[in-house]
C-alpha positions as CSV (number, residue, x, y, z in Angstrom):
1,M,35.4,-36.0,-13.4
2,T,32.1,-37.8,-14.1
3,E,29.6,-35.8,-16.1
4,P,26.2,-35.3,-14.5
5,P,23.3,-37.3,-16.0
6,L,21.8,-35.7,-19.1
7,Y,18.5,-35.1,-17.3
8,E,20.2,-33.0,-14.7
9,K,21.8,-30.9,-17.4
10,N,18.5,-30.4,-19.1
11,A,16.7,-29.6,-15.9
12,K,19.4,-27.0,-15.0
13,E,19.0,-25.4,-18.5
14,Q,15.3,-25.3,-18.2
15,Y,15.3,-23.6,-14.8
16,E,17.9,-21.1,-16.1
17,T,15.9,-20.4,-19.2
18,L,12.7,-20.0,-17.2
19,G,14.5,-17.4,-15.0
20,R,15.7,-15.6,-18.1
21,F,12.2,-15.6,-19.5
22,V,10.8,-14.1,-16.3
23,C,13.4,-11.4,-16.3
24,A,12.8,-10.6,-20.0
25,F,9.1,-10.4,-19.4
26,E,9.5,-8.0,-16.5
27,E,11.8,-5.8,-18.6
28,M,9.2,-5.8,-21.3
29,V,6.5,-4.7,-18.8
30,N,8.9,-2.1,-17.3
31,E,9.4,-0.6,-20.8
32,T,5.7,-0.4,-21.3
33,R,5.3,1.3,-17.9
34,S,8.1,3.7,-18.8
35,A,6.4,4.5,-22.1
36,C,3.2,5.3,-20.4
37,I,4.9,7.6,-17.9
38,S,6.8,9.3,-20.7
39,I,3.6,9.9,-22.7
40,V,1.8,11.2,-19.6
41,Q,4.6,13.6,-18.7
42,S,4.7,15.0,-22.3
43,M,0.9,15.4,-22.5
44,I,-0.4,16.2,-19.0
45,A,0.2,19.9,-19.3
46,E,-1.8,20.1,-22.5
47,S,-4.9,18.1,-21.5
48,T,-6.5,16.1,-18.8
49,L,-8.0,13.7,-21.3
50,L,-5.1,11.3,-20.9
51,L,-5.8,11.0,-17.2
52,H,-9.4,10.1,-17.9
53,V,-8.1,7.5,-20.4
54,I,-6.0,6.0,-17.6
55,F,-8.3,6.2,-14.6
56,N,-11.5,5.2,-16.5
57,H,-10.0,2.1,-18.1
58,Q,-11.9,-1.1,-17.5
59,I,-8.9,-2.8,-15.9
60,L,-8.8,-0.3,-13.1
61,T,-11.4,-1.8,-10.9
62,A,-12.5,-0.6,-7.5
63,K,-9.7,-2.0,-5.3
64,P,-6.7,-1.2,-7.6
65,L,-8.0,2.4,-8.0
66,F,-8.2,2.9,-4.2
67,E,-4.7,1.5,-3.7
68,I,-3.3,3.8,-6.4
69,M,-5.0,6.8,-4.6
70,R,-3.5,5.6,-1.3
71,V,0.0,5.4,-2.6
72,M,-0.3,8.7,-4.4
73,I,-1.3,10.4,-1.2
74,A,1.6,8.8,0.7
75,E,4.1,10.0,-2.0
76,R,2.6,13.5,-1.9
77,L,3.1,13.6,1.9
78,K,6.7,12.6,1.5
79,E,7.2,15.5,-1.0
80,T,5.8,18.1,1.3
81,D,6.6,19.4,4.8
82,A,3.8,17.4,6.4
83,D,4.5,16.8,10.1
84,D,4.4,13.5,11.9
85,K,0.9,14.2,13.2
86,Q,-0.4,14.7,9.6
87,H,1.4,11.5,8.4
88,A,-0.1,9.5,11.3
89,T,-3.6,10.8,10.8
90,F,-3.5,10.2,7.0
91,S,-2.2,6.7,7.6
92,D,-4.8,5.8,10.2
93,V,-7.8,7.3,8.4
94,L,-6.8,5.7,5.1
95,A,-6.3,2.3,6.8
96,Q,-9.8,2.4,8.3
97,L,-11.3,3.6,5.0
98,A,-9.4,0.9,3.1
99,T,-11.0,-1.8,5.3
100,E,-14.5,-0.4,4.7
101,Y,-13.9,0.2,1.0
102,S,-12.6,-3.4,0.6
103,D,-15.6,-4.9,2.5
104,L,-18.1,-2.9,0.3
105,T,-16.3,-3.9,-2.8
106,N,-16.5,-7.6,-1.8
107,K,-20.2,-7.2,-0.9
108,R,-20.9,-5.6,-4.3
109,N,-19.0,-8.3,-6.2
110,N,-20.7,-11.1,-4.3
111,L,-24.1,-9.6,-4.8
112,L,-23.6,-9.0,-8.6
113,H,-22.2,-12.5,-9.1
114,G,-24.7,-14.3,-6.9
115,T,-27.9,-16.0,-8.1
116,W,-30.9,-13.9,-7.2
117,F,-34.4,-15.1,-6.3
118,I,-36.8,-12.1,-6.2
119,G,-40.6,-12.3,-6.0
120,H,-40.7,-16.0,-5.0
121,P,-43.3,-16.4,-2.1
122,T,-42.5,-19.0,0.5
123,T,-44.4,-20.4,3.4
124,E,-42.5,-18.2,5.7
125,D,-42.6,-15.1,3.5
126,E,-45.8,-15.1,1.6
127,N,-45.4,-11.5,0.5
128,S,-41.8,-11.9,-0.7
129,E,-40.6,-9.2,1.7
130,N,-37.2,-10.7,1.5
131,F,-35.1,-12.0,-1.4
132,I,-32.5,-14.7,-1.6
133,V,-29.0,-14.4,-3.1
134,L,-27.0,-17.6,-3.4
135,K,-23.3,-17.3,-3.6
136,Y,-20.9,-20.1,-2.5
137,T,-17.2,-20.0,-1.7
138,G,-14.6,-22.6,-0.7
139,K,-13.8,-22.7,3.0
140,K,-11.5,-24.8,5.1
141,H,-14.3,-27.2,5.9
142,G,-15.6,-27.3,2.3
143,L,-18.2,-25.4,0.3
144,G,-20.0,-22.6,2.2
145,Q,-22.7,-20.1,1.4
146,L,-21.9,-16.5,1.9
147,D,-23.9,-14.3,4.3
148,L,-25.4,-11.7,2.0
149,P,-28.2,-9.1,2.4
150,Q,-31.7,-10.5,2.1
151,S,-33.8,-7.3,2.4
152,V,-34.2,-3.8,1.0
153,T,-33.3,-2.5,4.5
154,E,-29.9,-4.3,4.3
155,L,-29.3,-3.0,0.8
156,R,-30.1,0.5,2.0
157,D,-27.5,0.1,4.8
158,L,-24.9,-0.7,2.2
159,I,-25.9,2.4,0.2
160,S,-25.5,4.5,3.3
161,R,-22.0,3.0,3.9
162,C,-21.0,3.8,0.3
163,E,-22.2,7.3,0.6
164,L,-20.2,7.8,3.8
165,A,-17.1,6.3,2.3
166,R,-17.5,8.6,-0.7
167,D,-17.8,11.6,1.7
168,W,-14.6,10.5,3.4
169,I,-12.7,10.3,0.1
170,S,-14.1,13.7,-1.0
171,V,-12.8,15.3,2.2
172,I,-9.5,13.4,2.1
173,R,-8.7,14.7,-1.4
174,R,-9.1,18.2,-0.1
175,C,-6.6,17.5,2.7
176,V,-3.8,16.4,0.5
177,P,-0.9,19.0,0.9
178,K,-0.5,21.5,-1.9
179,R,-3.7,20.2,-3.5
180,G,-6.5,20.9,-1.0
181,D,-7.7,23.6,1.3
182,L,-8.3,21.6,4.4
183,R,-6.2,20.0,7.2
184,I,-6.9,16.4,7.9
185,E,-6.6,16.8,11.6
186,D,-9.4,19.3,11.5
187,C,-11.7,17.0,9.5
188,F,-11.3,13.7,11.3
189,K,-11.1,12.7,14.9
190,D,-10.3,9.6,16.8
191,N,-13.2,8.8,19.2
192,G,-11.1,6.2,21.0
193,E,-12.5,3.3,19.1
194,A,-12.5,4.5,15.5
195,W,-12.0,7.5,13.3
196,E,-15.0,9.6,12.3
197,L,-15.7,12.6,10.1
198,R,-16.1,15.8,12.1
199,P,-19.2,18.0,11.4
200,R,-18.4,20.4,8.5
201,R,-18.6,23.4,10.8
202,K,-15.4,22.1,12.5
203,W,-13.4,22.2,9.3
204,S,-10.9,25.0,8.6
205,S,-12.5,25.9,5.3
206,P,-16.1,27.0,4.7
207,E,-16.3,25.4,1.3
208,T,-18.2,22.2,0.6
209,P,-16.4,19.1,-0.7
210,P,-16.2,19.0,-4.6
């Protein structure tokens, strides 16, 4: 039988070794993950400091933090006797919140990483009532400028959206089974187009969100 060319043998060995490296790397990461879980399990009953170490770490930026919360809630629901209606309501409310949270996060990132021009009078805006934020991104037709706020009014609208999203999260955390004192179906309603937070007097608990 004719031996394959040496380059084919080398290529096969390289692909195989690459695969083994990927497996070895993931095993290393899994061991690190397991060590973290073990440490948390052994210390969580003694102090909440470790949780602050984890959830205040600089690598846990806005989006990963939200996704962790979302998965935690889903797992909590599976561990409890939550009915189908609760599962569906949590899923829908969190999906809508995730879209808003992600959009606000993107807006924040683009604003902070854009180039700002404040207090530069122009022929059209002699009193500098508006500002300019330049931030470009690659699009299918080439480089394009992002549509970002240009006025204090638009920034205040973003502030209001952040405050409302914060309120939603505050209420949702109180609806998590065996953790909170509220029922999610009492706190949110589907108006036919989107979910909205009910007035506080409609909730099943008189307490205010923490």
